[in-house]
N, CA, C, O and the ligand as a Tripos MOL2 file, in Angstrom:
@<TRIPOS>MOLECULE
protein
  273   271    69     0     0
PROTEIN
NO_CHARGES

@<TRIPOS>ATOM
      1 N           0.8450   -1.2180    0.0020 N.3       1 MET1
      2 CA          0.0190    0.0050    0.0030 C.3       1 MET1
      3 C           0.8750    1.2530    0.0100 C.2       1 MET1
      4 O           0.9420    1.9870   -0.9770 O.2       1 MET1
      5 N           1.5140    1.4780    1.1130 N.am      2 ASN2
      6 CA          2.3150    2.7100    1.2140 C.3       2 ASN2
      7 C           3.8270    2.4320    1.1810 C.2       2 ASN2
      8 O           4.6390    3.2990    1.5060 O.2       2 ASN2
      9 N           4.1730    1.2420    0.7940 N.am      3 SER3
     10 CA          5.5920    0.9100    0.7210 C.3       3 SER3
     11 C           6.1420    1.2340   -0.6640 C.2       3 SER3
     12 O           5.4500    1.0630   -1.6680 O.2       3 SER3
     13 N           7.3730    1.6960   -0.7140 N.am      4 PRO4
     14 CA          7.9790    2.0290   -2.0110 C.3       4 PRO4
     15 C           8.0720    0.7900   -2.8960 C.2       4 PRO4
     16 O           8.1750   -0.3350   -2.4080 O.2       4 PRO4
     17 N           8.0350    1.0160   -4.1840 N.am      5 SER5
     18 CA          8.0880   -0.1010   -5.1020 C.3       5 SER5
     19 C           9.4270   -0.8500   -4.9750 C.2       5 SER5
     20 O          10.4960   -0.2420   -4.9460 O.2       5 SER5
     21 N           9.3370   -2.1460   -4.9030 N.am      6 GLY6
     22 CA         10.5430   -2.9560   -4.8350 C.3       6 GLY6
     23 C          10.9830   -3.1890   -3.3770 C.2       6 GLY6
     24 O          11.9040   -3.9650   -3.1220 O.2       6 GLY6
     25 N          10.3260   -2.5200   -2.4350 N.am      7 ASP7
     26 CA         10.7150   -2.6810   -1.0710 C.3       7 ASP7
     27 C           9.7070   -3.6050   -0.3550 C.2       7 ASP7
     28 O           8.7110   -3.1310    0.1900 O.2       7 ASP7
     29 N           9.9650   -4.8870   -0.3590 N.am      8 THR8
     30 CA          9.0230   -5.8260    0.2200 C.3       8 THR8
     31 C           9.5360   -6.3800    1.5400 C.2       8 THR8
     32 O           8.7840   -7.0200    2.2760 O.2       8 THR8
     33 N          10.7980   -6.1460    1.8470 N.am      9 ALA9
     34 CA         11.3520   -6.6480    3.0990 C.3       9 ALA9
     35 C          10.8360   -5.8440    4.2800 C.2       9 ALA9
     36 O          10.6220   -4.6370    4.1680 O.2       9 ALA9
     37 N          10.6410   -6.4920    5.3840 N.am     10 ALA10
     38 CA         10.2140   -5.7920    6.5910 C.3      10 ALA10
     39 C          11.3120   -4.8320    7.0430 C.2      10 ALA10
     40 O          12.4770   -5.2230    7.1100 O.2      10 ALA10
     41 N          10.9670   -3.6010    7.3490 N.am     11 PRO11
     42 CA         11.9760   -2.6540    7.7810 C.3      11 PRO11
     43 C          12.5800   -3.0050    9.1330 C.2      11 PRO11
     44 O          11.9090   -3.5830    9.9880 O.2      11 PRO11
     45 N          13.8290   -2.6590    9.3210 N.am     12 ASP12
     46 CA         14.4290   -2.8410   10.6220 C.3      12 ASP12
     47 C          15.2440   -1.5830   10.9930 C.2      12 ASP12
     48 O          15.5430   -0.7420   10.1460 O.2      12 ASP12
     49 N          15.5810   -1.4900   12.2580 N.am     13 CYS13
     50 CA         16.2570   -0.2860   12.7410 C.3      13 CYS13
     51 C          17.6790   -0.1890   12.1540 C.2      13 CYS13
     52 O          18.4710   -1.1270   12.2510 O.2      13 CYS13
     53 N          17.9740    0.9530   11.5520 N.am     14 GLY14
     54 CA         19.2710    1.1240   10.9200 C.3      14 GLY14
     55 C          20.2590    1.8750   11.7710 C.2      14 GLY14
     56 O          21.2930    2.3230   11.2760 O.2      14 GLY14
     57 N          19.9570    2.0210   13.0500 N.am     15 HIS15
     58 CA         20.8580    2.7720   13.9260 C.3      15 HIS15
     59 C          22.1470    1.9860   14.1490 C.2      15 HIS15
     60 O          22.1270    0.7860   14.4210 O.2      15 HIS15
     61 N          23.2580    2.6910   14.0290 N.am     16 TRP16
     62 CA         24.5500    2.0840   14.2680 C.3      16 TRP16
     63 C          24.9260    2.1880   15.7270 C.2      16 TRP16
     64 O          25.1110    3.2840   16.2570 O.2      16 TRP16
     65 N          25.0400    1.0330   16.3780 N.am     17 ILE17
     66 CA         25.4480    1.0000   17.8000 C.3      17 ILE17
     67 C          26.9680    0.9290   17.8490 C.2      17 ILE17
     68 O          27.5690   -0.1330   17.6850 O.2      17 ILE17
     69 N          27.5670    2.0840   18.0800 N.am     18 GLY18
     70 CA         29.0040    2.1640   18.0080 C.3      18 GLY18
     71 C          29.7420    1.2990   19.0480 C.2      18 GLY18
     72 O          30.7920    0.7180   18.7720 O.2      18 GLY18
     73 N          29.1590    1.2400   20.2360 N.am     19 ASP19
     74 CA         29.7910    0.4380   21.2930 C.3      19 ASP19
     75 C          29.8480   -1.0420   20.9290 C.2      19 ASP19
     76 O          30.7810   -1.7490   21.3110 O.2      19 ASP19
     77 N          28.8490   -1.5030   20.1920 N.am     20 GLU20
     78 CA         28.8100   -2.9150   19.8360 C.3      20 GLU20
     79 C          29.2230   -3.1730   18.4080 C.2      20 GLU20
     80 O          29.2470   -4.3080   17.9320 O.2      20 GLU20
     81 N          29.5520   -2.0650   17.7310 N.am     21 ARG21
     82 CA         29.9990   -2.1650   16.3340 C.3      21 ARG21
     83 C          29.0580   -2.9870   15.4730 C.2      21 ARG21
     84 O          29.4770   -3.8670   14.7210 O.2      21 ARG21
     85 N          27.7830   -2.6760   15.6020 N.am     22 ARG22
     86 CA         26.7790   -3.3620   14.7760 C.3      22 ARG22
     87 C          25.5680   -2.4570   14.6290 C.2      22 ARG22
     88 O          25.3820   -1.4960   15.3760 O.2      22 ARG22
     89 N          24.7590   -2.7960   13.6450 N.am     23 HIS23
     90 CA         23.5070   -2.0940   13.5210 C.3      23 HIS23
     91 C          22.4780   -2.7230   14.4480 C.2      23 HIS23
     92 O          22.5710   -3.9050   14.7780 O.2      23 HIS23
     93 N          21.4940   -1.9270   14.8690 N.am     24 CYS24
     94 CA         20.5130   -2.3920   15.8130 C.3      24 CYS24
     95 C          19.7000   -3.5270   15.2140 C.2      24 CYS24
     96 O          19.5820   -4.6010   15.8040 O.2      24 CYS24
     97 N          19.1420   -3.2780   14.0360 N.am     25 ARG25
     98 CA         18.4080   -4.3210   13.2840 C.3      25 ARG25
     99 C          17.1500   -4.8430   14.0110 C.2      25 ARG25
    100 O          16.6180   -5.9070   13.6950 O.2      25 ARG25
    101 N          16.7060   -4.0550   14.9880 N.am     26 SER26
    102 CA         15.4690   -4.4680   15.6320 C.3      26 SER26
    103 C          14.3020   -4.2460   14.6520 C.2      26 SER26
    104 O          14.2260   -3.2220   13.9720 O.2      26 SER26
    105 N          13.4370   -5.1930   14.6040 N.am     27 GLY27
    106 CA         12.2930   -5.0980   13.7260 C.3      27 GLY27
    107 C          11.0000   -4.8520   14.4460 C.2      27 GLY27
    108 O           9.9130   -4.9380   13.8740 O.2      27 GLY27
    109 N          11.1410   -4.5400   15.7320 N.am     28 THR28
    110 CA          9.9430   -4.3760   16.5690 C.3      28 THR28
    111 C           9.4870   -2.9130   16.5750 C.2      28 THR28
    112 O          10.2380   -2.0210   16.9710 O.2      28 THR28
    113 N           8.3020   -2.6890   16.1500 N.am     29 ASP29
    114 CA          7.7050   -1.3420   16.1960 C.3      29 ASP29
    115 C           8.5820   -0.2990   15.5190 C.2      29 ASP29
    116 O           8.8090    0.7900   16.0460 O.2      29 ASP29
    117 N           9.0630   -0.6590   14.3490 N.am     30 VAL30
    118 CA          9.9540    0.2340   13.6050 C.3      30 VAL30
    119 C           9.1170    1.2400   12.8210 C.2      30 VAL30
    120 O           8.1120    0.8910   12.2020 O.2      30 VAL30
    121 N           9.5550    2.4900   12.8640 N.am     31 HIS31
    122 CA          8.8770    3.5340   12.1110 C.3      31 HIS31
    123 C           9.9120    4.2410   11.2070 C.2      31 HIS31
    124 O          11.1150    4.2280   11.4670 O.2      31 HIS31
    125 N           9.3860    4.8490   10.1480 N.am     32 ARG32
    126 CA         10.2920    5.4820    9.2220 C.3      32 ARG32
    127 C          10.4390    6.9650    9.6080 C.2      32 ARG32
    128 O           9.4500    7.6700    9.8080 O.2      32 ARG32
    129 N          11.6760    7.4090    9.7050 N.am     33 TYR33
    130 CA         11.9700    8.8090    9.9950 C.3      33 TYR33
    131 C          12.7730    9.3730    8.8150 C.2      33 TYR33
    132 O          13.0900    8.6650    7.8590 O.2      33 TYR33
    133 N          13.0930   10.6840    8.9130 N.am     34 VAL34
    134 CA         13.8550   11.3270    7.8800 C.3      34 VAL34
    135 C          15.1890   10.6240    7.6580 C.2      34 VAL34
    136 O          15.6710   10.5160    6.5310 O.2      34 VAL34
    137 N          15.7710   10.1540    8.7460 N.am     35 ILE35
    138 CA         17.0800    9.5070    8.6940 C.3      35 ILE35
    139 C          16.9930    8.0190    8.3500 C.2      35 ILE35
    140 O          18.0110    7.3590    8.1450 O.2      35 ILE35
    141 N          15.7690    7.5050    8.2890 N.am     36 GLY36
    142 CA         15.5900    6.0800    7.9500 C.3      36 GLY36
    143 C          14.7220    5.3810    8.9630 C.2      36 GLY36
    144 O          14.0570    6.0380    9.7640 O.2      36 GLY36
    145 N          14.7110    4.0600    8.9470 N.am     37 TYR37
    146 CA         13.9320    3.3080    9.8670 C.3      37 TYR37
    147 C          14.6330    3.2470   11.2250 C.2      37 TYR37
    148 O          15.8430    3.0460   11.3320 O.2      37 TYR37
    149 N          13.7950    3.4350   12.2620 N.am     38 ARG38
    150 CA         14.3150    3.3770   13.6210 C.3      38 ARG38
    151 C          13.3490    2.6860   14.5550 C.2      38 ARG38
    152 O          12.1360    2.8570   14.4340 O.2      38 ARG38
    153 N          13.8740    1.9020   15.4900 N.am     39 CYS39
    154 CA         13.0460    1.3190   16.5290 C.3      39 CYS39
    155 C          12.8090    2.3700   17.6220 C.2      39 CYS39
    156 O          13.4700    3.4090   17.6300 O.2      39 CYS39
    157 N          11.8910    2.1150   18.5260 N.am     40 PRO40
    158 CA         11.5750    3.0860   19.5570 C.3      40 PRO40
    159 C          12.7790    3.5500   20.3940 C.2      40 PRO40
    160 O          12.7780    4.6510   20.9430 O.2      40 PRO40
    161 N          13.7870    2.7030   20.4790 N.am     41 GLU41
    162 CA         14.9720    3.0380   21.2660 C.3      41 GLU41
    163 C          15.8970    3.9990   20.5570 C.2      41 GLU41
    164 O          16.7530    4.6200   21.1870 O.2      41 GLU41
    165 N          15.7350    4.1270   19.2650 N.am     42 HIS42
    166 CA         16.7420    4.9010   18.5030 C.3      42 HIS42
    167 C          16.1110    5.9320   17.5960 C.2      42 HIS42
    168 O          16.6350    6.2140   16.5190 O.2      42 HIS42
    169 N          14.9960    6.4970   18.0140 N.am     43 THR43
    170 CA         14.4010    7.5480   17.2360 C.3      43 THR43
    171 C          15.2470    8.8210   17.3380 C.2      43 THR43
    172 O          16.0050    8.9690   18.2960 O.2      43 THR43
    173 N          15.1380    9.7230   16.3930 N.am     44 PRO44
    174 CA         15.8820   10.9800   16.4520 C.3      44 PRO44
    175 C          15.6990   11.7120   17.7630 C.2      44 PRO44
    176 O          16.6550   12.2490   18.3230 O.2      44 PRO44
    177 N          14.4680   11.7330   18.2540 N.am     45 ALA45
    178 CA         14.1940   12.4390   19.5190 C.3      45 ALA45
    179 C          14.8720   11.7430   20.6890 C.2      45 ALA45
    180 O          15.4180   12.3840   21.5870 O.2      45 ALA45
    181 N          14.8240   10.4090   20.6570 N.am     46 ARG46
    182 CA         15.4330    9.6570   21.7530 C.3      46 ARG46
    183 C          16.9570    9.8330   21.7930 C.2      46 ARG46
    184 O          17.5560    9.9860   22.8580 O.2      46 ARG46
    185 N          17.5520    9.8060   20.6230 N.am     47 LEU47
    186 CA         18.9950    9.9590   20.5260 C.3      47 LEU47
    187 C          19.4180   11.3580   20.9290 C.2      47 LEU47
    188 O          20.5400   11.5670   21.3900 O.2      47 LEU47
    189 N          18.5250   12.3060   20.7570 N.am     48 ALA48
    190 CA         18.8440   13.6850   21.0890 C.3      48 ALA48
    191 C          18.5420   13.9760   22.5570 C.2      48 ALA48
    192 O          18.7910   15.0830   23.0340 O.2      48 ALA48
    193 N          18.0110   12.9960   23.2700 N.am     49 GLY49
    194 CA         17.7240   13.1410   24.6740 C.3      49 GLY49
    195 C          16.4250   13.9070   24.9280 C.2      49 GLY49
    196 O          16.2010   14.4380   26.0150 O.2      49 GLY49
    197 N          15.5960   13.9490   23.9240 N.am     50 ARG50
    198 CA         14.3070   14.6050   24.0850 C.3      50 ARG50
    199 C          13.1890   13.5650   24.1700 C.2      50 ARG50
    200 O          13.3230   12.4510   23.6640 O.2      50 ARG50
    201 N          12.0960   13.9400   24.8100 N.am     51 PRO51
    202 CA         10.9530   13.0390   24.8350 C.3      51 PRO51
    203 C          10.3480   12.9050   23.4790 C.2      51 PRO51
    204 O          10.3730   13.8440   22.6830 O.2      51 PRO51
    205 N           9.8100   11.7680   23.2080 N.am     52 GLU52
    206 CA          9.1840   11.5100   21.9220 C.3      52 GLU52
    207 C           7.8940   12.3250   21.7890 C.2      52 GLU52
    208 O           7.0710   12.3400   22.7040 O.2      52 GLU52
    209 N           7.7210   12.9920   20.6650 N.am     53 PRO53
    210 CA          6.4740   13.7280   20.4780 C.3      53 PRO53
    211 C           5.2980   12.7760   20.3920 C.2      53 PRO53
    212 O           5.2750   11.8920   19.5360 O.2      53 PRO53
    213 N           4.3400   12.9450   21.2540 N.am     54 GLN54
    214 CA          3.2400   12.0120   21.3440 C.3      54 GLN54
    215 C           1.9290   12.7020   20.9420 C.2      54 GLN54
    216 O           1.5580   13.7150   21.5330 O.2      54 GLN54
    217 N           1.2570   12.1780   19.9790 N.am     55 PRO55
    218 CA         -0.0620   12.7120   19.6280 C.3      55 PRO55
    219 C          -1.1030   12.2640   20.6270 C.2      55 PRO55
    220 O          -0.9870   11.2050   21.2440 O.2      55 PRO55
    221 N          -2.1070   13.0800   20.7730 N.am     56 GLY56
    222 CA         -3.2230   12.6850   21.6220 C.3      56 GLY56
    223 C          -3.0300   13.1040   23.0680 C.2      56 GLY56
    224 O          -1.9880   13.6490   23.4310 O.2      56 GLY56
    225 N          -4.0370   12.8490   23.8910 N.am     57 PRO57
    226 CA         -4.0070   13.2420   25.2910 C.3      57 PRO57
    227 C          -3.0970   12.3290   26.1170 C.2      57 PRO57
    228 O          -2.7020   11.2530   25.6690 O.2      57 PRO57
    229 N          -2.7800   12.7740   27.3120 N.am     58 GLY58
    230 CA         -2.0200   11.9280   28.2250 C.3      58 GLY58
    231 C          -0.5960   12.3660   28.3310 C.2      58 GLY58
    232 O           0.0900   12.0160   29.2910 O.2      58 GLY58
    233 N          -0.1180   13.1410   27.3470 N.am     59 TRP59
    234 CA          1.2800   13.5650   27.4130 C.3      59 TRP59
    235 C           1.3590   14.8570   28.1930 C.2      59 TRP59
    236 O           0.6150   15.7910   27.8910 O.2      59 TRP59
    237 N           2.2350   14.9520   29.1900 N.am     60 PRO60
    238 CA          2.3460   16.1710   29.9910 C.3      60 PRO60
    239 C           2.7840   17.3840   29.1660 C.2      60 PRO60
    240 O           3.7790   17.3440   28.4430 O.2      60 PRO60
    241 N           2.0250   18.4370   29.2950 N.am     61 VAL61
    242 CA          2.3310   19.6600   28.5500 C.3      61 VAL61
    243 C           3.3090   20.4780   29.3550 C.2      61 VAL61
    244 O           3.1280   20.6560   30.5590 O.2      61 VAL61
    245 N           4.3520   20.9830   28.7010 N.am     62 HIS62
    246 CA          5.3010   21.8110   29.3850 C.3      62 HIS62
    247 C           4.6750   23.1560   29.7120 C.2      62 HIS62
    248 O           4.6000   24.0420   28.8600 O.2      62 HIS62
    249 N           4.2340   23.2980   30.9380 N.am     63 ARG63
    250 CA          3.5340   24.4910   31.3450 C.3      63 ARG63
    251 C           4.0050   24.9070   32.7430 C.2      63 ARG63
    252 O           3.8060   24.1870   33.7210 O.2      63 ARG63
    253 N           4.6170   26.0540   32.8100 N.am     64 THR64
    254 CA          5.1550   26.5100   34.0790 C.3      64 THR64
    255 C           4.2420   27.4720   34.7970 C.2      64 THR64
    256 O           4.3370   27.6580   36.0100 O.2      64 THR64
    257 N           3.3480   28.0860   34.0290 N.am     65 GLU65
    258 CA          2.4310   29.0000   34.6630 C.3      65 GLU65
    259 C           1.1410   29.0370   33.8780 C.2      65 GLU65
    260 O           1.1130   28.7490   32.6820 O.2      65 GLU65
    261 N           0.0850   29.3910   34.5610 N.am     66 ASP66
    262 CA         -1.2060   29.4440   33.9160 C.3      66 ASP66
    263 C          -1.3940   30.8030   33.1950 C.2      66 ASP66
    264 O          -1.3410   31.8550   33.8300 O.2      66 ASP66
    265 N          -1.6070   30.7670   31.8980 N.am     67 PRO67
    266 CA         -1.8180   32.0020   31.1860 C.3      67 PRO67
    267 C          -3.2430   32.5190   31.3450 C.2      67 PRO67
    268 O          -4.0180   32.4720   30.3900 O.2      67 PRO67
    269 N          -3.6080   33.0100   32.5290 N.am     68 SER68
    270 CA         -4.9590   33.4630   32.7520 C.3      68 SER68
    271 C          -5.0530   34.8820   33.2440 C.2      68 SER68
    272 O          -6.1540   35.3850   33.4720 O.2      68 SER68
    273 ZN         17.2470    0.4420   17.1870 Zn       69 ZN69
@<TRIPOS>BOND
     1     1     2 1
     2     2     3 1
     3     3     4 2
     4     3     5 am
     5     5     6 1
     6     6     7 1
     7     7     8 2
     8     7     9 am
     9     9    10 1
    10    10    11 1
    11    11    12 2
    12    11    13 am
    13    13    14 1
    14    14    15 1
    15    15    16 2
    16    15    17 am
    17    17    18 1
    18    18    19 1
    19    19    20 2
    20    19    21 am
    21    21    22 1
    22    22    23 1
    23    23    24 2
    24    23    25 am
    25    25    26 1
    26    26    27 1
    27    27    28 2
    28    27    29 am
    29    29    30 1
    30    30    31 1
    31    31    32 2
    32    31    33 am
    33    33    34 1
    34    34    35 1
    35    35    36 2
    36    35    37 am
    37    37    38 1
    38    38    39 1
    39    39    40 2
    40    39    41 am
    41    41    42 1
    42    42    43 1
    43    43    44 2
    44    43    45 am
    45    45    46 1
    46    46    47 1
    47    47    48 2
    48    47    49 am
    49    49    50 1
    50    50    51 1
    51    51    52 2
    52    51    53 am
    53    53    54 1
    54    54    55 1
    55    55    56 2
    56    55    57 am
    57    57    58 1
    58    58    59 1
    59    59    60 2
    60    59    61 am
    61    61    62 1
    62    62    63 1
    63    63    64 2
    64    63    65 am
    65    65    66 1
    66    66    67 1
    67    67    68 2
    68    67    69 am
    69    69    70 1
    70    70    71 1
    71    71    72 2
    72    71    73 am
    73    73    74 1
    74    74    75 1
    75    75    76 2
    76    75    77 am
    77    77    78 1
    78    78    79 1
    79    79    80 2
    80    79    81 am
    81    81    82 1
    82    82    83 1
    83    83    84 2
    84    83    85 am
    85    85    86 1
    86    86    87 1
    87    87    88 2
    88    87    89 am
    89    89    90 1
    90    90    91 1
    91    91    92 2
    92    91    93 am
    93    93    94 1
    94    94    95 1
    95    95    96 2
    96    95    97 am
    97    97    98 1
    98    98    99 1
    99    99   100 2
   100    99   101 am
   101   101   102 1
   102   102   103 1
   103   103   104 2
   104   103   105 am
   105   105   106 1
   106   106   107 1
   107   107   108 2
   108   107   109 am
   109   109   110 1
   110   110   111 1
   111   111   112 2
   112   111   113 am
   113   113   114 1
   114   114   115 1
   115   115   116 2
   116   115   117 am
   117   117   118 1
   118   118   119 1
   119   119   120 2
   120   119   121 am
   121   121   122 1
   122   122   123 1
   123   123   124 2
   124   123   125 am
   125   125   126 1
   126   126   127 1
   127   127   128 2
   128   127   129 am
   129   129   130 1
   130   130   131 1
   131   131   132 2
   132   131   133 am
   133   133   134 1
   134   134   135 1
   135   135   136 2
   136   135   137 am
   137   137   138 1
   138   138   139 1
   139   139   140 2
   140   139   141 am
   141   141   142 1
   142   142   143 1
   143   143   144 2
   144   143   145 am
   145   145   146 1
   146   146   147 1
   147   147   148 2
   148   147   149 am
   149   149   150 1
   150   150   151 1
   151   151   152 2
   152   151   153 am
   153   153   154 1
   154   154   155 1
   155   155   156 2
   156   155   157 am
   157   157   158 1
   158   158   159 1
   159   159   160 2
   160   159   161 am
   161   161   162 1
   162   162   163 1
   163   163   164 2
   164   163   165 am
   165   165   166 1
   166   166   167 1
   167   167   168 2
   168   167   169 am
   169   169   170 1
   170   170   171 1
   171   171   172 2
   172   171   173 am
   173   173   174 1
   174   174   175 1
   175   175   176 2
   176   175   177 am
   177   177   178 1
   178   178   179 1
   179   179   180 2
   180   179   181 am
   181   181   182 1
   182   182   183 1
   183   183   184 2
   184   183   185 am
   185   185   186 1
   186   186   187 1
   187   187   188 2
   188   187   189 am
   189   189   190 1
   190   190   191 1
   191   191   192 2
   192   191   193 am
   193   193   194 1
   194   194   195 1
   195   195   196 2
   196   195   197 am
   197   197   198 1
   198   198   199 1
   199   199   200 2
   200   199   201 am
   201   201   202 1
   202   202   203 1
   203   203   204 2
   204   203   205 am
   205   205   206 1
   206   206   207 1
   207   207   208 2
   208   207   209 am
   209   209   210 1
   210   210   211 1
   211   211   212 2
   212   211   213 am
   213   213   214 1
   214   214   215 1
   215   215   216 2
   216   215   217 am
   217   217   218 1
   218   218   219 1
   219   219   220 2
   220   219   221 am
   221   221   222 1
   222   222   223 1
   223   223   224 2
   224   223   225 am
   225   225   226 1
   226   226   227 1
   227   227   228 2
   228   227   229 am
   229   229   230 1
   230   230   231 1
   231   231   232 2
   232   231   233 am
   233   233   234 1
   234   234   235 1
   235   235   236 2
   236   235   237 am
   237   237   238 1
   238   238   239 1
   239   239   240 2
   240   239   241 am
   241   241   242 1
   242   242   243 1
   243   243   244 2
   244   243   245 am
   245   245   246 1
   246   246   247 1
   247   247   248 2
   248   247   249 am
   249   249   250 1
   250   250   251 1
   251   251   252 2
   252   251   253 am
   253   253   254 1
   254   254   255 1
   255   255   256 2
   256   255   257 am
   257   257   258 1
   258   258   259 1
   259   259   260 2
   260   259   261 am
   261   261   262 1
   262   262   263 1
   263   263   264 2
   264   263   265 am
   265   265   266 1
   266   266   267 1
   267   267   268 2
   268   267   269 am
   269   269   270 1
   270   270   271 1
   271   271   272 2
@<TRIPOS>SUBSTRUCTURE
     1 MET1         2 RESIDUE 1 A MET
     2 ASN2         6 RESIDUE 1 A ASN
     3 SER3        10 RESIDUE 1 A SER
     4 PRO4        14 RESIDUE 1 A PRO
     5 SER5        18 RESIDUE 1 A SER
     6 GLY6        22 RESIDUE 1 A GLY
     7 ASP7        26 RESIDUE 1 A ASP
     8 THR8        30 RESIDUE 1 A THR
     9 ALA9        34 RESIDUE 1 A ALA
    10 ALA10       38 RESIDUE 1 A ALA
    11 PRO11       42 RESIDUE 1 A PRO
    12 ASP12       46 RESIDUE 1 A ASP
    13 CYS13       50 RESIDUE 1 A CYS
    14 GLY14       54 RESIDUE 1 A GLY
    15 HIS15       58 RESIDUE 1 A HIS
    16 TRP16       62 RESIDUE 1 A TRP
    17 ILE17       66 RESIDUE 1 A ILE
    18 GLY18       70 RESIDUE 1 A GLY
    19 ASP19       74 RESIDUE 1 A ASP
    20 GLU20       78 RESIDUE 1 A GLU
    21 ARG21       82 RESIDUE 1 A ARG
    22 ARG22       86 RESIDUE 1 A ARG
    23 HIS23       90 RESIDUE 1 A HIS
    24 CYS24       94 RESIDUE 1 A CYS
    25 ARG25       98 RESIDUE 1 A ARG
    26 SER26      102 RESIDUE 1 A SER
    27 GLY27      106 RESIDUE 1 A GLY
    28 THR28      110 RESIDUE 1 A THR
    29 ASP29      114 RESIDUE 1 A ASP
    30 VAL30      118 RESIDUE 1 A VAL
    31 HIS31      122 RESIDUE 1 A HIS
    32 ARG32      126 RESIDUE 1 A ARG
    33 TYR33      130 RESIDUE 1 A TYR
    34 VAL34      134 RESIDUE 1 A VAL
    35 ILE35      138 RESIDUE 1 A ILE
    36 GLY36      142 RESIDUE 1 A GLY
    37 TYR37      146 RESIDUE 1 A TYR
    38 ARG38      150 RESIDUE 1 A ARG
    39 CYS39      154 RESIDUE 1 A CYS
    40 PRO40      158 RESIDUE 1 A PRO
    41 GLU41      162 RESIDUE 1 A GLU
    42 HIS42      166 RESIDUE 1 A HIS
    43 THR43      170 RESIDUE 1 A THR
    44 PRO44      174 RESIDUE 1 A PRO
    45 ALA45      178 RESIDUE 1 A ALA
    46 ARG46      182 RESIDUE 1 A ARG
    47 LEU47      186 RESIDUE 1 A LEU
    48 ALA48      190 RESIDUE 1 A ALA
    49 GLY49      194 RESIDUE 1 A GLY
    50 ARG50      198 RESIDUE 1 A ARG
    51 PRO51      202 RESIDUE 1 A PRO
    52 GLU52      206 RESIDUE 1 A GLU
    53 PRO53      210 RESIDUE 1 A PRO
    54 GLN54      214 RESIDUE 1 A GLN
    55 PRO55      218 RESIDUE 1 A PRO
    56 GLY56      222 RESIDUE 1 A GLY
    57 PRO57      226 RESIDUE 1 A PRO
    58 GLY58      230 RESIDUE 1 A GLY
    59 TRP59      234 RESIDUE 1 A TRP
    60 PRO60      238 RESIDUE 1 A PRO
    61 VAL61      242 RESIDUE 1 A VAL
    62 HIS62      246 RESIDUE 1 A HIS
    63 ARG63      250 RESIDUE 1 A ARG
    64 THR64      254 RESIDUE 1 A THR
    65 GLU65      258 RESIDUE 1 A GLU
    66 ASP66      262 RESIDUE 1 A ASP
    67 PRO67      266 RESIDUE 1 A PRO
    68 SER68      270 RESIDUE 1 A SER
    69 ZN69       273 GROUP 0 **** ****
């Protein structure tokens, strides 16, 4: 459906784990980002030390004061 033509293989995480000198290759819950496929442990936000942007309710909003 939404996969590029010729790409029939299941995507896996392409993050390079320098300490282990290997790619992650996790195929669990992999999503496509600008930099490629990443598992939840290696998303751009995660690697940058930021919380993952979450759609929908339940995510704490950064609010230090009430604008009222
Ligand atoms: Zn990974």
